[in-house]
N, C-alpha and C positions, 0 to 999 in steps of 0.2 A: 504494498500501501504506499504512493506516494505521501511523503511529507515537505514541506518546504519552509526556509528562513522566511521572515519578518521580509528581507528585502526581494524574496522571488516573489512573496506573493503580493508586494504593491506593484511589481511589473507585470502580474499575472492580471491583476487590474487594470492597469495599462493598456492591457493588451486589449482588455474586455470590450473599452471602447472603440478600441481601432475594429472589433467584429461586429460591431451594431449593438452592445449592451451595456447603459450607459453607468456609470457606479451608483447615480438615483437608481436604478432598475436593481442592482444590486444591492443597495442600501435596502429599499423595500421588500425585498425577497427575504433578506435577513432579518429583518424587521417582523417578516410575516412567518419564517421558521420559529423565531424565539418565541412568538405569541403562541402557537402551536403547542410548544414545550412549556410553557407553561399554562396552556391551558391543558395539557392532560395532566399535569401534578395536581390542579383544583379540582380535575374529576367534575368539571359542569357544574363547581359549587361557584356562582358569580358572585358571592358575598364575600369572597376572601380578598386580604387585606395585602395587595401588591405593591410593592414600593419598589420604583427603581433609580438608583443611585447613579444619577449624570453626570459626567466633565461636560467639557468644552469641543469635543473632537469629534468625529464620526463613529466611534462608540456609542456617544449618548445620540446619535441621531439615530442607530439602530433601535435602541432606547424610545424614543419618541415613536416612531410607527409602530414599535408593538406594541405601547400602551394604549396608542389611538386606535388599533384594531382589536385589542380587547376591551375595549369602551364601547363597539360600534356592536361586538355579539353580548353584552348586556354586563361588564363589569363594573360595579358602581363604587367599589373601594381602592381606586387608584392615584397614586402619588406619584411624582415624580421629583425626586431630592437633588435641587442643584447644589452641586458641593465646590466647581469651578467657576460659578458666573455662569454669565451667558456663554452660549458656543459661538464658537470660532471660526470654524470652517466652515464654507457656503453651501455644502448640502445638510450640515445639523443644523444651520439658520433653517433652510427651508421646511426642513422637519419638523424644527419646534414653531415656526410659524402656524404649521398646520393645526397644533394641539392649544396654543393659546386660547383661553378661555372657555374650553371643553373640557380641560384635565388640570388636577388640581395640582397647581405646582408651588414648590416650598423650598426654604434652605431652612427650615426648623427643626433637624433632625431629630431632636430628643421628642419630639412632640409627635412624629411620624414614625420610626424604626422600630419603637419598644412593641408597638401591637401589629408591627407586620408579620404576616402566615408565608410571605415568601419574599426574599429580599434579591432584587436585580444589580449586580456591578457592568455596570457601564460606564466606568469614570474613566480609563488609561486602556490604551490595545495597546498592537503588536509593538507599537516604537518604545516603550517605554524601559528608560534604563536608569541605574541610580539608586535612590532612596526617596520612599514616599513621604511625602509630608506628613509631620505629625497630626495634624487635625485631623487629616484624611485617615489615618489608621487608626485612629480613637472612634472615628465613626463605623471603622469598619468593624470593630469590637462588641459593637452594641447588636443585642439580639441574639445569640449565638443558635438560639432555640428554631428561627423562621427556617425555612430550607432555601439554599442559597446558591444561585447562578452566575454564572459570571461568563458573561458577553464575550466572546472569541478567546479572550485569555483573562486568567484573576489578575486586577488591579494590584501592581504590585511583584509581577512575574515579569522576568525579562525571557522572552520569546525566542532570543535568540541561544542565548547559553545557556537557560535551567536554573540560574541562579532566584532569590527571591530577597525582595526588602524585608526588612520590621515590620509589622504589622499588613502583609498583604492579606487581600483579599481571600481567605480559604473557602472555597465552592465545593458545593454537593455535587456541583454535578457544572462543566463548563459547553456549552455550545459554541464549537467554533465554525469557520466558515468558509467551505471550498477543501483546506487540507486542514491537517493537526501539523502547528510549527514546530520547528524543530527542539527549543528548549522544552515544549512540553513533554517532550519524552525523557526530561532527564530528570531527577532527583535535586535539590527539594522541590522543584516546581513541580514533579507529577502526583506530588502528595497534594498538592493546594487546588489542583483541576476536578479532584474529586471523579467522578465517571464522565470520561469525554465522547460527546456527541456531535460528529460531524454533519455541517446541515450544508445541503447542495442548495446555494444559491443562482445557479444558472449559468456557469459562467461559461461560456462557447469553448469547446472543444480545443480551435485551433488556438486559443488566448494562453491557454496553458502551457505552450514552448516558450522556455527561457534559452537567454543565448547559452550555448557548448562552453564559455568559459566557466560558467556557475556548475559547480557541483549537483550529483542527483543525492537525494534523500530519501530511503525508503522508509517503512518499518516493516520487519520481517511478518510474513504471516505466510498460510499453505500454502497463496498462488508464488509468492515466491519460489517456492523450494516445489513447483510442479514438477520436477525431471528426479525428485528426491523420494525413496530411496531407487535405485537401480533395478532396472528386473531382473531375476532370478532363474533364467532359464533352465530346465531340465537337465540341456547339455554341458552346464554350468560348472567348473570343479575349481579346487581351492585357491590356482592359480588367475582365476578369473576375477576375483576379489581383492586383487592387490598382496605384494607383500610388504608389509609395515616393521622399520627398524624405530627401537625403543631405545634410547642411548640417556638410562636415569637411572638412580637410587645411589645407595652407599649402603654401609655397613648401619648405619644411624639412622638413616631414613630410608627402611625398605618398605615401607608404606606407599611411598610416591609412588614408586615403580610399580608396583601390583597393581594403582587405581589408573597409571596411563595405561598399562598392559589391557587392564580390562574392558576398561572406556574403548579401544580400539577391535577387542574380542566383541562385546555387543554391541559395536556400530558397522558390523558385515564385513569387516578384515578376514580375508581368504587367511593369510598366513601371519603369525605377529611372531618375532624377536627380538628378546629383550639381549641388551648388552651394558653389563655392569658386575660387580662384584662378586666374589663367590661364597658369601656370605647373605649376601640380597638374594644370589639366587636358590639359594639354598631353603629361603622364605617365602620368595613368589611360586617357584617352581611347586609345592604345596597348596598353594592359593589358588594359582591358573596354571593347571597342568598341562592346558592346551596351547602354551605361547612353548618357543623354543631358546636356547641362549647360549650368550656370547660371554664365555667368563673372562671380564680383563683383572688383570692384575692389581690388586689396591696397595695405596698409598697413605697408609694412616687411617686407612679405612675408606678411603677417597680413590676412584677411578685414577690407576695411575695412568699417563699419556701413552698408548699403543695403537697406532695409525693402521700398522701391520695386520692386526685382529678384526679389522673394519675394512669390508669391501663394499662400498655402498654403490657399487655398479648394481647390486643382486636385486636393489629395495625400489617400491614403489612412491613410496612417503617416508623421511625420516623424522621421527621427534627426539627433541634433547632438551634437556634441563633438568626433568622433575626430580628432585631430591638430590642432585647428584654434587652438593657444595660448591663455592665457587672456592676454588681451589688453582694454583700455576699449571696443573696438569688439565684441569677440566676448563679453563681459559684456551688453552692449547687446543683441548680437542672440540671446544666450541669452534674455534677459528678452522680447524681442518676442517668440519662439515661444511660450513659455510661456503669455505671458499673451492670446497672439491664437489658435492653434492652437485650433481644435474637434476633431481629429482624434489619433488617440493618439500620445504621442511620447516618443521613446528618448532618454535623455539619458546620454552617454559620456563619459568620458577629462575632456577640457578644458571640456565643459559643466558635467561635474559640480563641475570645480573656481572655474569664474565663479559655478553657483549656490550652492557655499560661501560668498564673500563678501556672499551677500543672500540666503540662503536662504527665508526669507520671501516671495520671490517665488510659491514656490506658492501658496499664500492664494489669488493672484488667476488662479488658471489655470483653462479651459473644460473638460479636458476630462482623460482618464486621463493619466500620466503613469509612465513606466516608468525609475528611475532603476538604473545598471548600475555601483556604484563597486566595486573593491576594498577593501581593508582600511584605506589609509591614507587613500584619499579618503573613505571611510567616516567615519575619525575627525575626518577635516576638516568634513564636513558636520554632523557630532554635537558638534564644537568638543570634542574631547577627545582624550588621548591613542591611539595607537597601538594599543598592547600592550589598552587596556580593552578595544577593539572585537576583537580578537583572543584573549582568554582569554574573553569570553561574546559572541561573535557571533547568535547566536538574540536577547539581550536589545537588540542592539546594534539591529536593524532592527527588532525590536518599540517601540523607542523613537521611532526615525523614523517606522513607520506609524500609529503611535498619535495620533501630532499631526497630522501632515498628511492628511486625508482622503483617497483617492482616489487613493493611489500605491500600486505597485507596487516594490518595492526585490527586486535583484537583489545579493546579496553575494556577489562572484566568490571563486574559490578554492577548494581540497578541501574538499570537503562544500558546494557551493553551494547558499546559501540562495535561494529567493523567498517573499518574504511579501507581505501587505498587511494590511489591520487585524486580517480575521477569519480568514486563514487560511498557514500556512507549510508549503511545501513543500521537499525536500531534495534535491539532485540526485546520484546514485550513479555517474553514468558522468564520462569524464575521468581523464587521468594527468599525472603531472609533467613528462613531456614538451610537455606545453601552457603552459608557463609563459615563454613569449619574446613581445616587443613584437609587437604585429599580433593575437594571438589576439582578446583583447577587443574589437577593434574587428569583424573578423568576427561574434562573437557580436551584440553592438550593429545590424548588419545582418541578421543571420537573427531577432532579434525583430521590427523592424522588417518584414519581409517578411512573418512569421506575422500581425504585428495588422494589417496593411495584407489581408490576407484574409480579417478580419471576424471574429476570436480574440478573446476580453476580453485584455487586458493580464495579469492571470492566466497565463490558459491559453498566452500568445501567450510568455510568460518561461518556464513550464516547458517548453514542445515547444522554444524556442530551445535552452536551458541543457542538456537533455535530448541534444538530436538533435548539437550542437557537440561534447559529451563523449563521444556515440558516437562522433563521425568523428576525434576524437582517439585514442578507442581502437584504431580500424582503423587510423589513420596511426602509431601506436607500434607495433602488431604489424608493420606492413608496414616501417619506417625504423627501429624503434628511439626509445626517447624521448629518448636524446642526438642524434641524426641527424634526426629530424622538423624540421620548421619549419611555420610557419603555412599556409605556401601547401598543403603536404600536408592540413592539415586542410580547407582548400577541395576538394582534391581528392578528399578522402574522404565527403565529405557524400553522391554519388551511392549511394556503400554502406553509406551509415548510411541513407539513405531506403527502400532495397533491401533491407535486413536489415531492418525493422520495419514494412514492407509482407509 
């Protein structure tokens, strides 16, 4: 499902006028859709007390149209609370003139808000950034018992980045017009949107084209994974579905390699081979006997650099990093894989930590690289502070993918981002119960298995994070977020495959 930046949405609206649908018509349609949704919540009870909190821009215009339409169908207790003075845009002025003398207009929030059954926020739109005025923030705090609807995006939410100002409007539902905006997919903004309802406002199909210089954004859904999983024909054999090499684990972090191996095995890989220390093999071979193994000599419990033991040409994808530690030997091992592999490489965890010490290794790669950092690891790669990443996750992945051609980044966390130089996708699945050591190792193995079955780096990452999150959601429903474990995600992968089929 397509999503857009605020700038792209402005271009689409400008294009709409070129193709015969004016911004005025779009506003009328937006107000109509908003009125329909308010009416739905009122269940034809025209006595409900509805308060529109209006700003001075086009969001206020949407509210004016909606208020007028509700009045026309018999709603008696409608108020428009003006908190930013008179309308300032031409469209908002026009719509305001239509309601003057017909609908109660006030600036006395103390009198109208406490009695409201439904509060509609139309103060700021997609252009908001910075901090809310304290007076407006105080107004938003009044009457938390009312059902709260945001127009396009909650006021105080940055619809590009997903950051939230102190005192932002916390909606039960957001009615967004045309497309979901990028910031609405990221946290904490996502929490302030409540249920997101997309309203079609009649934008012409041709108007939706934006210049190629703009990156494409989408929300991963079943339609995005239309060719996944691959058909398993009766004549297929284990070689049909890829041979995956996983370089992971150490004497003190054996579970990470088990989770990576199991994630690959549970995602359709034909053959999975683990290269790790002898003690790690002893553990994983008992838990995942379906895998095969390459024993790497250990150096104080971590893998010794032994490139002669690894023939990268035998595999369809390589996963490196889970639980292997960041040592001089594993740094050499990471560099060896990046510089020599001719099949997709997925770099996770300690592989990323090794890469962070010499990231320009990526300039010597021969193949597609998929990086799967969490926020702190991303900060190490960018040589910046963690909060600089967390406050603008989309910008962070853009910085990395624009610098290194041919890499795909999976920035993990709520609203996981998958991005390459040309396109960005946001994952809607997953939950807080997955916030445990081992979950990311499973994901790395899954992406490796999918890449090994012939999908592109971007497709593999999208399918991996979606299926991983879906299995996590199923596990959460079965075991609760508090009690679920990474092994439950593994055990629920079969349910997630069954569900998408």
